[in-house]
N, C-alpha and C positions, 0 to 999 in steps of 0.2 A: 299516348306515350309510345305505342308501337309505330305510329305514323311519323313521328319526328325525324327519324333518320331519312325517310323517303322524302319528306317535305324539304329537309335541309339540302338534299341533292337536286331540288327542283323536279322531283319525280313524284307527282301526286297520283296515288292509286284511285281508281274509280270503278264503279259497278257499271257494267255495260247493259244496254237494252238490246244488243245484238247477241246472237248465239252462234255466230260463225265459228267453225272449228279453227280458223286462223287465229282467233283470239285466245285460244287455250295453249298456243305455242309460246312457251315462256321466252324463247329467243326473239320472237316477233312482237309480243305484247307482255312484257314482264310485269307490268303494274295494272293489268286489266283483270278483273275478277268477275266471272259469270255467276249469276244467281240461279241458273238452271242448266239443263242439259243442252248440248249444241243441237243445231238443226240436223246435223248428220246423225246424231244419236236418236233424235226424234224420228227421223226417217227409218232407222233400223227398228225402232220400237213398233212403228206402224207396219213395216213389212213382216215382222214377227207375228203381229196380230193377224195380218192377212193369211199367213201360213196356218195359224190356228183355225181361222174361219174356213179355210179351204180344205181342211182335212176331209178325206173321203171323196174328194173330186177325182174323176177318172183321168184328169190331165193336170199339167202344171198350171198354177194360177197365172193369169195374164194381168199385168199391171201397167198403168200409164202414169207419167209424171206431168204435172201442170205447174209451171213456174213463170216468173217474169224475168225479163232480160236485164237483171241487175245482179250484183254480187250476192245480195241477200237471196234473190230468187234461185240462182244457180247453186248456192252453197251446199245443199244436201244431196244434189243429184249424183255426183260421183260415188258417194257412199251408198246411195240407193242402187245404182247399177251394180256395184261390187257385191252388195248383200244379196241382191236378187240372183246374180250369176252363181254365187256360192251356195245358195239355198234352194235351188230348183224352181225358180220363178222366171217368167218371161216378161221382159220390159218390151211392150208392144207399141208404145207411143211415147213421145216426149213433145209436149206442146207448150208454146210460149203465149201467154196472155198478159197484156200490159196491165200495170197497176190501175190505170184509169179507163180500162176497157168498158165499152158500152154493150158489147156482145162477144160471145165466144162460140158461135155456131160452127164456124169452119173447123176450129180445133176439136170441138166435140163430135163433129161428123167423122173426123179422122179417128177419134177414140172409139166411136161406135163401129166404124169399119174394121178397126183392129180387134174388135171384140174383147175389150178390156173388162175384166171382172171388177177391178178396183182402180181408182185414180187418186193419186196423192197430190194434194194441192199445197204449194208453197207460195202463198200470196198474202195480201192483207184482206180485211173484211169486204171492202168494196168489190175487188176482183173476184173473190170467192162467191159473193152473192150473185154476181153476173153469171158465173159458171153454173152455180146451182140452179138458178132460175131458167137459164137456157136449157140445161140438161132436163129439167122437169118438162118444159114445153116440148122438147124433142122426144120425150118418153124413154130416155136412157135407163137401162137397168143396172148400169155401173154403180158400184158403191163408192161414194166420194169420202175421202178422209183428209182432213186439214191438219197442217202443222201450225203450232204456236200462234202467229199473228192473224190467223183467219178463223180462230176458234173462240168466239165470244158472243155476247148478246147482240152486238152490232150485226153479225152475220144473220142471226135469226130475225132481227128487226128488218133488215134489208131484203132478206129472201122470203120471209113469210113461210107459207106451206112448203116451198121448195127446199127448205132446210130439213124437212122430215127425213130421217134416216142418215143424215150427215153425221159422221164420226170425227172426232178430233183428239189430238194429243197435245197436251200443254203441261209445262212443268209446275204451274202454280195457278191459283184462281185469280181472275181479274176482279177488281171491286170498283 
């Protein structure tokens, strides 16, 4: 009954599998409804967690962002930069890893050289597993934290022991 006026105007509402903050702008996407928090809000949740974990450090926490060169990948980065700047964190690296990457050694070397305490991953399971596996082989002490689409059983299955210590934020449970 509630949908009839929308259907009558050829405007069919739908639930999105994307959590881009662009989709919560009613002027841009008036009939799109998200079932979880945006990637940007997930990034802020992660960075708040980093601040809580970093309490007692003698310096500002050092954070890296790892994402792919798509709208999905870039989506939470501006919010992450802003949150970090406003809450006493240093963004020391931003690295692009493609969704179909076979390795991420160069990017992880730059993260190591930047001495990042934490790295936030905005990827899918495959790319995240490559990042985690290479990070383990390289002996990185950076804590890796994933957003949404790289926080599921696939990451663990693909990464094996390399997923040990991986942290994630997700608005719901995958089944």
